[in-house]
N, C-alpha and C positions, 0 to 999 in steps of 0.2 A: 503493499499500499504506500502510495506517494501522496504528500500534501502540496498542492500546487497554489501559489499566490500570484495574481496577475493584477497590475496597477495601471491605470491609465487616467489622463486628465489634461486639462487645458487651462492655461493662465492668460494667454493673449489671443484675441479674436480679430477677425477683419471687420466684423459688423457690431460686435457685442463689446461691453465694457470688460476691461481687463480684471483679472483676480490676482491678488498678490499671494505669494507663498505656496503655489500649488507644487512647484518642483521640490521643495523642501518637505512638504507633506508627503508626497509619494515616496521620497528617500526615507522619511521616517517610518512610513508604514512597511516599506520593504524591510527595514531593519527589525521592526516589531515582529512581523510574521516570520521573517528569515532566521533572526538570531534568538528571539524569546520563544517563539511557537514552532520552531523547527519545520517550516515550510520551504519548499523549493521555489525560488524567486527568479524573475527574469527582469531585465531592465525596463523601467517604467515606459509606457507609451506617452510621450509629453508633446503637447501642441500638434496633435495630428488632426487631420480632417475627419469627419464622420465615416467617410468611405474607407479611409486608411485604418481607423480603428476596427471597422467591420472586417477588413481583410486579415489584419493582424490577430485579432481574437477568434476569428472564425478558423481559417486555415485549412479546412477540409478534413476528411477522414484520416488522411495520411499522418496528421498531427493529432491523433486522437488520444484520449485518456484511458486508463486501465480501469476494469470493472470496480476495483476497490479504492480508486483514487478519490480524494477530496479536493474540490476546486474552490477558491475564494477570489471573486473579482471585486476590486475597489475602483470606484470612479469619482473623480472629483472636478467639478466644474459648473457651469451654469446648467440649470434644467429649465426646460420649456414646456408649458401646457398648451395644448390646442384641442378644444372640445373634450373628448374623454381619453385622450392619449397624452402620454408624457414622454419627453425627448431629452436625450443627453446631448449637449451642444458640442460640436467639434470646432476646430479653429475657423472654418469657413461657413458656419452655421448662420442663417439669417432668421431672425426673430418671427418675421411675418410668413415664412416658408419653412416651418421645422420638418414637415414630411419629406420634402425634397433635400434638405440640407443637414439634417441632424439624424441621430440614431434613436429609433424608438426603443424604449427601455425593454419592453418585451422580446424585441429581437435580439438583445443582448443575452437573454436567457436561451432563445432559440440557437444562437451561435455556438454556445457551450454545449448544449444538448446534442447538437449535430456532431460535436467532436466526442461524443461519448460521455460527457460528464453526467454522473449519476448522483453525486452528492455535490450540491452547489449552494454557496452563500454568496449573495450579491450585497455589497455595501455601497450605498449611494450617499455621497456628500454633495448634494446639490439642493437647490430651493425646490420646494414641493416634492421632496423625495418620497414621502409616504404615498402620494398619489401615483407615482411611477411604480412603486412596489406593488400596490394593490392592482393596478392595471396588469402588470407583467405577470403576477401570480394567477389572477383570474383567467388571463387570456391563455397561458400555457395549460392550466388544468383544463380549460374547455377544449383546447385543441387536442390534447392527449386523449380526452374522453371521447371526441368526435371522430378522431382519426387515429385509433390506437395502432393499426398496422404500420403507419408511418414512423411511430417512435418505438416499435417493438424492439429493435435491436440496440437502441440507445435510450432506454427508458430512465427518466429521472426518478429517483426513490427518495430524494430528500432535497427540498428546495426551501430556503429561508432567505429573508431579506433583514438588513439593518440599516436604518435611514437616519440621516442627520437632522431632519425636520419633519413636521407634520404636513398634511396635504396643502394647507394654505399658509405655510410658514417659510420665511427666508432663511438660509444658512449663512451665518456670519463668520468671516474670516477662517482661522484654523482651529477654532474652539472645539469642533466635533472630533478631530484627529487627536488633539491633545487629551480630551476626555476619555476617548477609547484607550489610548496609551496608559492613562492613569488608572483606568479601571482594571485593565489586565495587570497592571503592577500591584494593585491594592489587595491585601489578604482579606479584606471584607467581602471580596467577590469569591473567595476560595481560599481556604487554609492550605494544609498540606495532605488532607486526606481525599479531597474531591478530585476525580480524575479529569473533569472538565469544568470550564466556566459556563454557566447558563446564560443564554442571550437575555433572558428577562433580567437576570441580576446584573449584567453589564449595563443594560439600558437603564436600569434604576439608578445605578451609580453614576452613569453620565449625565443623566437629566438633572441630578442634583448640582452638578457643576456647570450646567449650561445656563446662559441667560438669554431670554428672547426666543428660544427654540427648544425642541423637545425631541430627544432621540426616540425612535420607535422600532419595533420589530415585528416580523410576522413569519409564521411557518405555514406553508402551504402544502407541503408533502413531507412526511415523516415515516421512518421505518419501525415505528412502534417506540417512540421516545426521541428527544432531541439529539441530533447527531453532534458529535464533539468537534464542531468547527473550531473551538478555542480550547485546545487541551491546556490543563492548568500547569503553569510553569514551575509551580511550588510543590507539585505532587510528589509524595514519598510513599513507598510500600510499607506501612506500618500496621501492626494489629489493632483492632478496635480496643478502646479503652486505654491506650498509652498516654500517661499524663504529658501535658504540654512541656513540663519540665525536662522530659527525658526524650523528647523528639530530636533534639540536637546532638544526642550522644551517639554519633557516627551512623553509618548505614545499618539499619536493622536487617538481619538478626546478629550483628556482631556482637552484643552484649547490652544488657540493661542494668548492670550493677546489682543484680539480685544476689544475696548473701544467705547461706544456710539452707535448711530444709533438705539436705542431702539424702537422709533416709527416705523421706516422702517422695522425692523425685526418682530415687532408684526403685521404689516400690511400684510407682506409676509406670516407669519404663519397663519393668519386668511384666507388669500386667498387661500391657498392650502388645508386648512382644510374643507372649505365650497364650495361644488360644484358651479361652475358658469355656465353661459349660454353657449350653444354650440358655438364653434369657438373662445372662448375667451382665451388669454395667457397674462401673466404679463411681462412687460419690465421694467428693472432698467434702467433709463436714467440719463444723466447729462454730463457736460463738461468734457474733459480729466483731470484726476487728482482728480476727485470728490470721488473716492473710490468705483466705481461700482462693480469692481472685488472683492475687499476685503469684500464688503457686501454680494455678492453672495456666496463667499466660506464660509464666517461665517454662512450664512443661511444653507448652505450644512452640516457643521459641526453639527449645532444643530439639523437638521433633523436626521442625523445619530445617535444622541444621544437619541432621543425619544424612549419611551417604545415600541411604535408601529412600530419602524423602520423595524423590520423583516417582518411585514405584508404587507408593501407597499415598493417596490423597489425604490431607489434613484440614479440616474445617473447624474454625472457631466461631461460635454464634453466641452473641451477647443478647440474652432475652429480658434484661432488666427493664421493667416498665413495658414490656411487650407481651405478645400472647403466643399460643401454640401455633397459630397460622403463619407468624413471622419465622419460626424455626423451620417449619415445614417447607416455606417457600425457599429459604436459603439453602436447605438440603436438596430440593429438587433442582436447583439452579447449579449445584456443585457436581463434581465427578462422583461423589458418593452416592448419587442417586441410583447408580447401578454397579459401581465398582467398589473394591475394598478400600479400607483405610480407617482413619480415627476421627470421630465427631467429638468435639469438646464444647460443652454448653456452659456458659457462666451466668449467674445470677438467677437460677431457678426460683429460689425463695423471695425474690423481688419482682417476679413477673406480675403483669396486670397493672392495676392503677397504682400511681405513686402514693395515693392516700393510705394504701394498705388496708388491713382490716378483713380481708377475704383472701383465703389461700386457694381458691377454686382454680385459678389459672395455673398456680404452681403445681397442684396436684394433677390437672390435666397433662401438664408437661412430664411429670414423674411417670404417669401411666403410659405416655406416648414413648418415652424412652425404655421402658420395660418392655412394651410390645415390639419396638425396633430392635431391641438387642435379642429377643427370642426369634424374630422373624429373619434377621440378617446376621448370621454367625460370621460373616466376613467383615462385619462392622464392629469396632471397638468404641465404646461410648464412655466418656468421662464428664462429669458435671459437678458443679458446686451447688450444695443445698444445705438446708438446716438439718439437723439430726432428727427433728420431729417428723419431717416429711418422709424420711426413708426408714424410720423406726420400725423394727419387726419385719422388714421386707427381706425374704430369702433370696430375692433376685439382685441384690445390690451388695458390693464389696465396699466397705468404707474405708477411707483414709481420714481418720479422726484426728484433726489438728488439736483439739482439746486434750488429747491423751499423749500428745508429744511433750518432750522436755525441751523447749526452744531457747534456754537461757543463753547458751553460747552463740547460737544463731542470732539472737537479739541483740547481744553485745556487738557482734561483728557488724550487723546491719545499722546500729546506732552509730558506730565509729565511722561507717562509710558515708552515711547521710551528713554527718558533721563536716567532713572533708569535701564531699562531692554532692552538695544538696541538689544540683540540677542534673544528676546523673554522671555516668563515667566522662572524664575530661574536664568537668566543671571543677571550680576551686573556690573555697570559702577562705576566711582568715584563720581557721584552725589548722594546726600541724597535725600530722599522723599521731605524734606522741600525745599531744594534748587530747586528741579525740579518744585514743585508747584509755586514757585516765578518766574521762568524763562518761564514757559509754556506760559502765555498769550502774553509775547513779541514775542515768536516764532509764535504764531498764527497770530499776526499782520503782521509780515514779510511775511507769507505764502499767505496772502489775500484770504483765504478761499479755497487754493488748498491743499487737503490732501496729494498728492504726494510731493509737495514742502515742505510741513511741516515735512514730514518723513525725507526728505534728510537734511533739516536744523537741525533736532533733532539728527539725527544720527551723523552728523558732529560735533555738541556741545558735544554729548556723547563720541565721540573719544578723546576729549581734556577737561576733567573736569576743573572746574573753580579752579584757586589757590586762596588762602586767600587774599582778598584785590583787586583782579583782576577787572578791569573795564568791564562793560557790553558791549555787542556788540552794535554798533551804529544802532539805529532803523531808523535814518533819511536816511540812505543810500538806503532805499527803498527795494522792494522785488527783489530778484535774479531770473533769469530764472532757468528752470529746469536744462538746460545744465550747467549753472555756479554753482549750487548747487551740481550737480553731480561731476564735476571736484574737487570741494572743499572737497567733502567727500572722493574721491579716494585718493587725496594727503594726507589728513589727517590719512588715515588708512595705507598708504604705507610707507615702511622704508626709502626710498630715491626716487630721481627723476627716477633712471633707473628702479626700480621696478614699479613705477607709469606708465611709458610708456610702459612696458610689459603688464601690466594689461589692459591698454586701447587697445592694440593691440589684445589681446585675446577677449576682449569684443567686439571690432569692428568685429571680425569674427562672433560672435553670432548675432550682429546687422543685418548682411547681410544674415542670414540663414532663413529657412523657417520651418514650422511645429513645431515639438518637439525641433528643434535646432540641435546642433552637438554633436555627442558622442566623449568621450574622448578615448574610447577603440581604440586600433590599431592606435593611434596617429592622428585620423582624425581631431579633433578640433585644436590642435596646429600646424599641418601641413597646414591646410586651412588657419588658421589666419596669419601664417608666409608669405605665398605666396600672400593672399590678400592685406597685408600691405607692401609687398616688404622688409621684414626684411633681413638684411644680415647674422645674426646669427639664425639658426633655434631655436624655442622655445622648452623647455624640459618639461618633467612631473613635475619637481620641479617648474618651472614657472606657469604651471597650478595649482598646489596645492596652491602656494601663491595667484594666482588670486582668487581662490575659497575662500580663507580665506579673502583677502581684500575686495572683492566685494560680499561677502556672502549674505547682505541684498538685493543685486540687481539682483541675479541670481536665477533662479528656475530649479529644475531638474524634467524632465519628462522621457518618455520611447519612443525610436524611433521605427519605423515600424519593425525593426529586433529584438526588445526586449531588447535592450541596454539602459543603462542610457544615457540621452542626456541632454544638457544644453542650456538654452536660457535667455535672459533678462526677468526680473520678470514683467516689465511693458513696453508697446509700447513707451512711452514717453522717457525712457532710450535709447531705440534702435533708435529712430528718432534723438535724441541728438547725438549720435555716427555716425550715417549716415550723418548728416549735417556737422559734423566736419570732415569727411573723404575728401580726395582731389577728384576733379572732376574725373569721370571715374571709381571710385571704385566699383560701382554696377555692371557695365559691367565686370570689371576684376573679380569680386567674382562669377559671373556667369560662366565665362571661367575656373576659378580655380576649381569650383565644378565639371565641366564636365571633365577636365583633370584629376582630382583626381579619378572619377569614372572610366574612361577609363584605366588609368595606373594600377589601382587595378585589373581590369579585365584582363590586358595583364599579370600581375605579377602572378596572381592566377586564370588561365583559369579553374581549377578544382572546384573553388568555385562557389556557387550560386551569383546571382546579389545582390548588396547591396541596400535594398529598401530605406535606409535613404539618400544615394547619389542621387538616383533616384528621391526622393522627392524634394531634394534640387535643382536639375538641372531643374525641370519644363519641359516645352515643347518649344523647339526651331522651327525655320523655317525648319531646316533639319529634326526634327521629323516629322512635318506635311507632308514634301515631301515623307518621308519614309512610312507613313501611306497611303497616296494616291497611292504610287507604290505598297504596299502590296494589296490594294483593287483591284487595275487595274489588277494585276497579278492573283489574286483569280478569278476575273470575266472572264478573258481570258482563263486560263487554264480549269476552270469549264465548260465553253461554248464548248470548244474543246472536252472535255471529255464526255459531255453530247451527243454530236453528234456521237463520237466514240462508246460510250457505246450502243446507239440505234442501230447502224450498227452490233456490235457484238451480241446483244440479238437477233435481227431478223434473223441472218445468223447461229448463234451458240447458241441455247437455253441452251446447257449444260454449256456454260460459265457464263450464268446468275446465275446459282445455286451456282457457286464458288465465285461470287462477286455481291451479291444481292444489295449491296449499297456502295458507296464510299463518303467520307467527305473531302473537301478541306478546309484548314484553313490557312489564310494569316494574318500575323501580322509583326510589324516592329522589326527591331533588338533589342535585349535587352530582348526579351520575353523568358519565361522559359518553356520548354517541358519536362514533367516528365513521364515515362513509368513505370508502376508497375504491379505485378503479385499477385493475391490473392491466397489463400489457395487451390483453386481448379484448379489453372493453367490459370485462365482467366486473360487476359491482359487488362489494361486500360491505357488511354493517357490522361494526363491533360496538357492543355495549358494555361498558365497565362500570359496575356499581360503586357508589360511595363506600368507603371503608367503613364496615359495621352494618352495611345495608345488604339486602338480597336482590336477586332478579326473579321475577315471577313470570315463568314462560308457559304459554298455552299454545298448541298447534291446532290448527283447524284445517282438515283436509279431507279429500275423498280418494279412496283408492280404487281406480277403475277396475271393473270386473273383467277377468280374462275371457276373451271370446270362446264360444263352444267350438268354433272350427274357424279355419283360416279362410278369409275371404279373397 
């Protein structure tokens, strides 16, 4: 697969006003796509006539693209409107005669389609750009549907546009190009876990920087998800749940600084290597804070380092605040669906709603893991769970961390955190000798709690000892996780104001579900501001500081839309923040999530639904009522049509041949209906229900009777 970037534009015209800076803009875009996004580039077509641009970008089938190639075309210059058409002005274009002297925007798409481009992004930096995008997309879709044979051998499968201005707006100077460059470079559009930058995230980020114009985008054809026209330049292959503070510790899986638990790791390694009896799987159990997740993730890292890692697939699934459906979907998408390997499941006791109180989802996961282990002897399953969930189960082999004697391990871990608080390679003001002397005292204060030990050690690492300074008072007893959390955040914050903003942003994460909240499009700071009733809105700079201050406490994952999303690294942190929040915050968080989802739908009705906000909203009583109504309407309409169908078939047999079968689909609001046309002109309709909702399908048809004899 090759990524191609082609740039064209005009700054000086025979009949039109000149535009400054186009040459510099095209050069800058070539660097952005060539150096940052790893596209193959060509010299920009600058100052050409419309016919010259047509010849250069067309070029005929001998200069065709490969079936897996991605093509991005960037055009900068004057945009002309005439009737229902939009034109790209060349050097010799005349404003009163665009059809004869300019390049119709939809023709630009046709030129690339004839060369075999299957995945095409058109970027228009012209006045009235959105009008040109809409006309081009509609014209191409109409032509493909009407003449499918013409495009059969070079069928577009993905077509999107990115525009510098709305249909009736002018594009000013080089602001659009500068905003695009800034959006790609900003981690607010994608941290380190997202593989691609979504067009809608880039557009939202750009529009906040633009004045007097608004960037827009549209997707006319898709392969079942936005194509990665903008690969994330910051992407790193990291396991889910890695704290931000450890993401810079060299290329994973080179090491995470994990210390101890050698016996438990050896037992797990032996367990997955030697086939067990049918129905058996292994559970890592222990009280909160014992390090179950840390052990599972270290085991995952070591499995990935093994020489035979390529021969047996390894899948790590985080089900915290998620349901059984999420685990099944991840398993179905992986090689473990049919092949042998190891399935690691983290956070079983924290599945379901973040409010807790009901372990129904956790028990459903336990039952599924037991059935999976029984049905698939080629699959080894390891999961973290509370002892109560697997108590008295003969199908589970336990690695109980409460029965371990981790003192030596904990001393080594405390010393490592004091010296390297941000992971291997980082440095604090503590020497190795000072850390070894202080570590036993930290372990005594932690009273066997690994999570508390880490918080205390990180707090001490943030304030290295001065010469002659008194040691901490051990008689004060062990702090709670909440107390240690506040102490750490205060020690890492510059002042009380920053500490407060960090707590507000973390509180927003504490009441989130699944992968957490994405920073892109301002979702995380916007939600946190409203949940905590802040008078002043939180900014991107506030988020950057929070990610720095709370780096050891935050993990980055990927939300259902493919964006980087953030959550608290451990459920105990989230619970401490929820306990400290005023009464009624949970209900307000639920309302804020729904309001955010609904307002974004109203503001951008042309965009698809946001699966992350759908996940955050859960299922309310209104949703249940809508599901029931959808089912009742489907049953009622299909019953009436079944009667009507029978009447028509009996009285008008010819009518039956035109409508051999009808399908009624009922679903609640928020579902997605997509109609597509293949290369042969056949149409298909895909209906995707809103998360938590159902599809109610009724078929009405008539099976013709087989004739008694051939005629």
